[in-house]
C-alpha positions as CSV (number, residue, x, y, z in Angstrom):
1,M,-27.2,-21.0,5.6
2,E,-24.0,-22.7,4.6
3,F,-23.3,-19.9,2.1
4,I,-23.7,-17.3,4.8
5,C,-21.4,-19.2,7.2
6,L,-18.7,-20.3,4.7
7,D,-18.4,-16.9,3.1
8,H,-18.7,-14.9,6.3
9,Q,-21.8,-13.1,5.0
10,P,-24.1,-11.1,7.3
11,L,-27.4,-12.6,8.0
12,S,-29.0,-9.5,6.5
13,V,-27.9,-10.7,3.0
14,V,-31.2,-12.6,2.7
15,E,-32.9,-9.2,2.7
16,D,-30.7,-7.7,0.0
17,I,-32.5,-6.9,-3.3
18,G,-29.6,-8.3,-5.4
19,F,-29.6,-11.6,-3.5
20,K,-33.4,-11.9,-3.7
21,R,-33.1,-11.4,-7.5
22,L,-30.4,-14.0,-7.8
23,I,-32.6,-16.6,-5.9
24,N,-35.6,-15.7,-8.0
25,C,-33.5,-16.1,-11.2
26,L,-32.4,-19.6,-10.1
27,D,-35.9,-20.7,-9.2
28,P,-38.9,-18.2,-9.3
29,R,-41.0,-20.8,-7.4
30,Y,-38.8,-20.6,-4.3
31,T,-39.9,-18.4,-1.5
32,L,-36.9,-17.1,0.4
33,P,-37.3,-17.4,4.2
34,S,-37.0,-14.4,6.4
35,R,-33.8,-13.3,8.2
36,K,-35.5,-14.3,11.5
37,Y,-35.9,-17.9,10.3
38,F,-32.2,-18.1,9.4
39,T,-31.2,-16.6,12.7
40,E,-33.5,-18.6,15.0
41,A,-33.9,-21.9,13.1
42,C,-31.3,-22.5,10.4
43,L,-28.2,-21.3,12.3
44,P,-28.8,-23.3,15.5
45,E,-29.6,-26.4,13.5
46,L,-26.5,-26.2,11.3
47,Y,-24.3,-25.5,14.4
48,Q,-25.7,-28.5,16.2
49,N,-25.2,-30.8,13.2
50,I,-21.6,-29.7,12.8
51,R,-21.0,-29.9,16.5
52,S,-22.3,-33.4,16.7
53,H,-20.1,-34.5,13.8
54,I,-17.0,-32.9,15.4
55,Q,-17.8,-34.5,18.8
56,S,-18.1,-37.9,17.2
57,V,-14.8,-37.5,15.4
58,M,-12.9,-36.3,18.5
59,E,-14.3,-39.0,20.8
60,N,-12.6,-41.6,18.6
61,D,-10.4,-43.8,20.9
62,N,-7.6,-43.6,18.3
63,I,-7.2,-39.9,19.0
64,V,-5.0,-40.0,22.1
65,S,-3.9,-36.3,22.2
66,V,-5.0,-33.0,20.8
67,G,-3.0,-29.8,20.3
68,F,-4.6,-26.4,20.6
69,T,-4.0,-22.8,19.5
70,S,-5.7,-19.9,21.3
71,D,-5.7,-16.1,21.3
72,I,-7.5,-13.1,22.7
73,W,-8.1,-10.2,20.5
74,S,-10.2,-7.1,20.2
75,C,-11.8,-5.3,17.3
76,S,-10.8,-1.7,16.6
77,M,-14.5,-1.0,15.6
78,S,-15.9,-2.0,19.0
79,A,-14.9,-2.6,22.7
80,M,-15.6,-6.3,22.4
81,S,-12.8,-8.9,23.1
82,M,-12.9,-12.4,21.6
83,L,-11.4,-15.7,22.8
84,S,-10.7,-18.5,20.3
85,L,-9.8,-22.1,20.7
86,T,-8.7,-24.2,17.7
87,A,-7.9,-27.9,17.9
88,Q,-5.4,-30.0,15.8
89,F,-5.2,-33.7,15.9
90,I,-4.2,-36.8,13.9
91,D,-7.2,-39.0,13.0
92,E,-7.3,-42.8,12.5
93,R,-6.2,-42.4,8.9
94,F,-3.1,-40.4,10.1
95,E,-4.4,-37.2,8.6
96,L,-4.0,-33.8,10.3
97,R,-7.4,-32.4,11.2
98,R,-8.2,-28.9,12.3
99,V,-11.3,-27.4,13.8
100,V,-12.3,-24.2,15.5
101,L,-14.1,-25.2,18.7
102,H,-14.7,-21.8,20.1
103,S,-14.8,-18.1,19.1
104,Q,-16.6,-16.3,21.8
105,E,-16.9,-13.0,23.6
106,F,-14.5,-12.7,26.5
107,P,-15.8,-9.8,28.7
108,G,-14.3,-8.4,31.8
109,S,-10.7,-8.2,33.0
110,H,-8.3,-10.6,31.3
111,T,-6.7,-11.9,34.4
112,A,-5.0,-15.3,34.7
113,D,-7.8,-16.6,36.8
114,A,-10.5,-15.6,34.3
115,I,-8.5,-17.1,31.4
116,A,-7.9,-20.3,33.2
117,K,-11.6,-20.7,34.0
118,A,-12.5,-19.9,30.4
119,F,-10.2,-22.7,29.1
120,T,-11.4,-25.2,31.7
121,D,-15.0,-24.4,30.7
122,M,-14.3,-24.7,26.9
123,L,-12.6,-28.1,27.4
124,Q,-15.4,-29.3,29.6
125,A,-18.0,-28.2,27.0
126,W,-16.4,-30.6,24.5
127,G,-15.7,-33.3,27.0
128,I,-11.9,-33.1,26.5
129,P,-10.0,-34.2,29.6
130,K,-6.9,-32.3,30.4
131,Q,-4.8,-35.4,30.1
132,K,-5.7,-35.4,26.4
133,V,-4.2,-31.9,25.9
134,H,-0.8,-32.3,24.2
135,V,0.0,-28.5,24.2
136,I,-1.7,-25.2,23.9
137,L,0.0,-22.6,21.7
138,R,-0.5,-19.1,23.1
139,D,1.1,-15.7,23.0
140,N,3.9,-14.5,25.3
141,A,1.7,-12.4,27.6
142,S,2.3,-13.2,31.3
143,N,-1.4,-13.5,32.0
144,M,-1.8,-16.3,29.3
145,A,1.3,-18.1,30.5
146,K,0.1,-18.0,34.2
147,A,-3.4,-19.0,33.2
148,M,-2.1,-22.2,31.5
149,K,0.0,-23.0,34.5
150,D,-2.8,-22.4,37.0
151,A,-5.2,-24.5,34.9
152,G,-2.7,-27.4,34.7
153,L,-2.4,-27.2,31.0
154,P,0.9,-27.6,29.0
155,S,1.6,-24.7,26.8
156,L,4.2,-23.1,24.5
157,P,4.6,-19.5,23.3
158,C,3.7,-18.7,19.7
159,M,6.8,-18.5,17.5
160,A,5.4,-15.8,15.3
161,H,4.6,-13.6,18.4
162,T,8.1,-14.3,19.7
163,L,9.6,-13.2,16.4
164,Q,7.5,-10.0,16.7
165,L,9.2,-9.4,20.1
166,V,12.6,-10.2,18.7
167,V,12.2,-7.6,15.9
168,N,10.8,-5.0,18.3
169,E,13.7,-5.4,20.7
170,G,16.4,-5.8,18.1
171,V,15.4,-3.4,15.4
172,L,12.4,-1.2,16.1
173,A,13.8,0.0,19.4
174,Q,16.9,1.5,17.8
175,R,17.0,5.3,17.6
176,G,18.0,5.5,14.0
177,V,15.4,3.1,12.9
178,I,12.7,4.9,15.0
179,D,13.5,8.1,13.2
180,V,13.3,6.4,9.8
181,I,9.9,4.8,10.6
182,A,8.5,8.1,11.9
183,T,9.6,9.9,8.8
184,G,8.1,7.1,6.6
185,R,4.8,7.3,8.5
186,R,4.6,11.1,8.0
187,M,5.2,10.7,4.3
188,V,2.6,7.9,3.8
189,G,0.1,9.7,6.0
190,H,0.5,12.9,3.9
191,F,-0.8,11.0,0.8
192,K,-3.4,8.9,2.8
193,H,-5.0,12.0,4.2
194,S,-4.9,14.2,1.1
195,P,-6.7,13.1,-2.1
196,L,-5.0,16.0,-3.9
197,A,-1.5,15.0,-2.8
198,Y,-2.2,11.3,-3.8
199,S,-3.6,12.4,-7.2
200,R,-0.4,14.4,-7.9
201,L,1.8,11.5,-6.9
202,Y,-0.3,9.2,-9.0
203,D,0.3,11.4,-12.1
204,I,4.0,11.4,-11.4
205,Q,4.0,7.6,-11.1
206,K,2.2,7.3,-14.4
207,E,4.8,9.4,-16.2
208,S,7.9,7.6,-14.7
209,H,6.7,4.0,-14.2
210,P,3.3,3.5,-15.9
211,Q,3.6,-0.3,-15.6
212,H,4.3,-0.2,-11.8
213,L,1.5,1.8,-10.3
214,K,1.4,1.0,-6.6
215,R,-0.1,2.7,-3.6
216,L,2.0,3.5,-0.6
217,Q,1.3,1.2,2.3
218,Q,0.4,2.5,5.8
219,D,1.8,0.2,8.6
220,V,0.1,-1.1,11.7
221,P,2.4,-0.3,14.7
222,T,1.7,-3.7,16.3
223,R,2.7,-5.6,13.2
224,W,6.4,-5.2,12.4
225,N,6.1,-6.9,9.0
226,S,3.6,-4.2,8.0
227,T,6.3,-1.6,8.8
228,V,8.7,-3.5,6.5
229,A,6.0,-3.4,3.8
230,M,5.6,0.3,4.3
231,L,9.4,0.9,3.9
232,K,9.4,-1.3,0.8
233,S,6.6,0.7,-0.8
234,L,8.5,3.9,-0.1
235,L,11.7,2.5,-1.5
236,E,9.8,1.3,-4.7
237,Q,8.5,4.9,-5.1
238,K,11.7,6.6,-4.3
239,R,12.1,8.3,-7.7
240,A,8.4,9.4,-7.7
241,L,8.7,10.8,-4.2
242,F,11.8,12.9,-5.2
243,N,9.9,14.3,-8.2
244,Y,6.9,15.1,-6.0
245,A,9.1,16.8,-3.4
246,A,10.7,19.0,-6.1
247,D,7.3,20.6,-6.9
248,Y,5.2,20.2,-3.8
249,E,5.5,20.3,0.0
250,L,6.2,17.0,1.7
251,P,6.4,16.6,5.5
252,G,9.7,14.8,5.6
253,M,12.1,13.1,3.3
254,F,14.8,10.5,3.9
255,T,18.4,11.5,3.7
256,A,20.8,9.5,1.4
257,S,22.1,7.5,4.4
258,Q,18.5,6.8,5.5
259,W,17.6,5.5,2.1
260,K,20.6,3.1,2.3
261,M,19.6,2.1,5.8
262,I,16.1,1.2,4.5
263,E,17.6,-1.0,1.8
264,N,19.8,-2.8,4.3
265,L,17.0,-3.1,6.9
266,I,14.7,-4.8,4.3
267,S,17.5,-7.2,3.4
268,L,18.1,-7.9,7.1
269,L,14.4,-8.5,7.9
270,D,13.3,-10.3,4.8
271,P,14.2,-13.7,6.3
272,F,12.1,-12.9,9.4
273,D,9.2,-11.9,7.2
274,E,9.5,-15.1,5.1
275,L,9.7,-17.2,8.2
276,T,6.7,-15.5,9.8
277,H,4.6,-16.3,6.8
278,K,5.9,-19.9,6.7
279,I,5.1,-20.6,10.3
280,S,1.7,-18.9,10.0
281,E,0.5,-21.4,7.4
282,S,-2.0,-24.0,8.4
283,S,0.5,-26.8,7.6
284,A,3.2,-25.4,10.0
285,S,4.1,-27.4,13.1
286,A,6.4,-27.3,16.1
287,A,8.9,-29.3,14.2
288,D,9.7,-26.2,12.1
289,V,11.0,-24.2,15.1
290,I,14.4,-25.7,15.8
291,P,15.7,-25.8,12.2
292,S,14.2,-22.4,11.4
293,I,15.9,-20.7,14.4
294,K,19.2,-22.5,13.7
295,A,19.1,-21.2,10.1
296,L,18.1,-17.7,11.2
297,T,21.0,-17.6,13.8
298,R,23.5,-18.8,11.2
299,L,22.3,-16.1,8.8
300,L,22.7,-13.3,11.4
301,E,26.2,-14.5,12.3
302,K,27.5,-14.1,8.8
303,T,29.0,-10.9,7.5
304,Q,27.1,-9.5,4.5
305,E,27.7,-6.6,2.1
306,T,24.3,-5.2,3.2
307,D,25.5,-4.8,6.8
308,H,26.6,-1.2,6.2
309,G,24.7,1.1,8.5
310,V,22.9,-1.7,10.3
311,K,25.7,-3.6,12.0
312,T,24.6,-2.6,15.4
313,V,21.0,-3.4,14.6
314,K,22.1,-6.8,13.3
315,A,24.1,-7.6,16.4
316,T,21.2,-6.6,18.7
317,L,18.9,-8.7,16.6
318,L,21.1,-11.7,16.9
319,E,21.3,-11.2,20.7
320,S,17.5,-10.9,20.9
321,V,17.0,-14.1,18.9
322,K,19.4,-16.0,21.2
323,K,17.7,-14.6,24.3
324,R,14.1,-15.3,23.2
325,F,14.9,-18.8,21.9
326,K,17.5,-19.8,24.4
327,D,15.6,-22.8,25.7
328,I,15.8,-24.6,22.4
329,E,19.6,-24.5,22.3
330,S,19.7,-27.2,24.9
331,E,17.5,-29.5,22.7
332,P,19.3,-32.5,21.1
333,L,17.9,-31.6,17.6
334,Y,19.5,-28.1,17.9
335,T,22.9,-29.8,18.7
336,I,22.5,-32.1,15.7
337,A,21.6,-29.2,13.4
338,T,24.7,-27.4,14.6
339,L,27.0,-30.4,13.9
340,L,25.5,-30.9,10.5
341,D,25.9,-27.2,9.7
342,P,28.3,-26.9,6.7
C-alpha cells in the first residue's frame, strides 16, 4: 500500500501480471491480496494512521502558527476540479515541516462563498483555529482573495503566479512578441503533427549536429516559461530548420530581425525563469520575495547590449514589475536593500 501511495501507482497495479510475477519471485509463498482489499481495507487504514500521526504533531503546543498554500486546478483529461491545502510549520526542534492536508474534489461554481466555506471546513476537520493561521498563500484570482477575506483568513498572492502576470502584461501582450510566438507555434506544430516532417528534421539534425539531437518543445499558453523553452528549442535548431525549409515546405519562418528578437527575449526572461524555479522549490520562503524583486528591478533598469529590439518590451516589463509588486517598496527591508545596493 505504501508503494502504491508513495510512487503514485494505480490501485490496479496489484492485478498486473508483471507485478504479480515480481511478488512471486520475492516470495512464492505470499498470496497477493485483491485490489478490493487494498481499496477498502489497506488504504483507509494507512490514511488513518498517517492522519493520526500528523494530528498529534500539529497539536503540539510549541507550534504556535501554521502557514498554508492552496490552489484550485482542473485536469485536461476530465471536468473535475481539485482543491489542495498544504501546511508548513516549525516543529519543537526548529525544523521546517510540510504536509499535504487536503487534495479533494471541488465541484460546483468556484465562488468566493464556496471557497471560503471549503477552507473553513478543511481547517475545522483538522481542529486548526483561525488564530493559528499565519498566512495562506494563494493565486491572484479575485474569487480567492475575496474568499480569504470573507473567511477572516490572512493571505498573500503567490509570487510565481504574480511573475506570470508580469510577463504576460510586459512581454507576451506585445504585438511583435505575439507574432513571433504564433510563428513558433506553427513551426513546432508542423513537426508535432507530422511524423514524416519530424523524421526529415531528425535526419537533418543527425547530419549537422549528431551530438545535440533535441526535440522541439511545444509550449503551454498558460505557462510563460514553457513559451520561453519553446523559443529556446527553436533557436537551438535554427540551422537545422533553415536546411529543412530549403527542401521542404514549412508553415512559417522567422525573419532575421525576429531571430535576433528571440535571442534578446531569452536573455531578458532568463532571470524571470530562474527566479520562478527558485521560488517554486520546497525550501523557498516569503523572505526571498523582497531581495529577489529588488535584484530583478535593478537588472531591468540597467542598459544591456541585448536590449536591441526589445527596449520597449523591457520598459513595459519593468513597469509591470513595479506595479504588481508596488506594496513591497514601502517595506523597511526593501529600503535597506536599496541603500546597500552598490
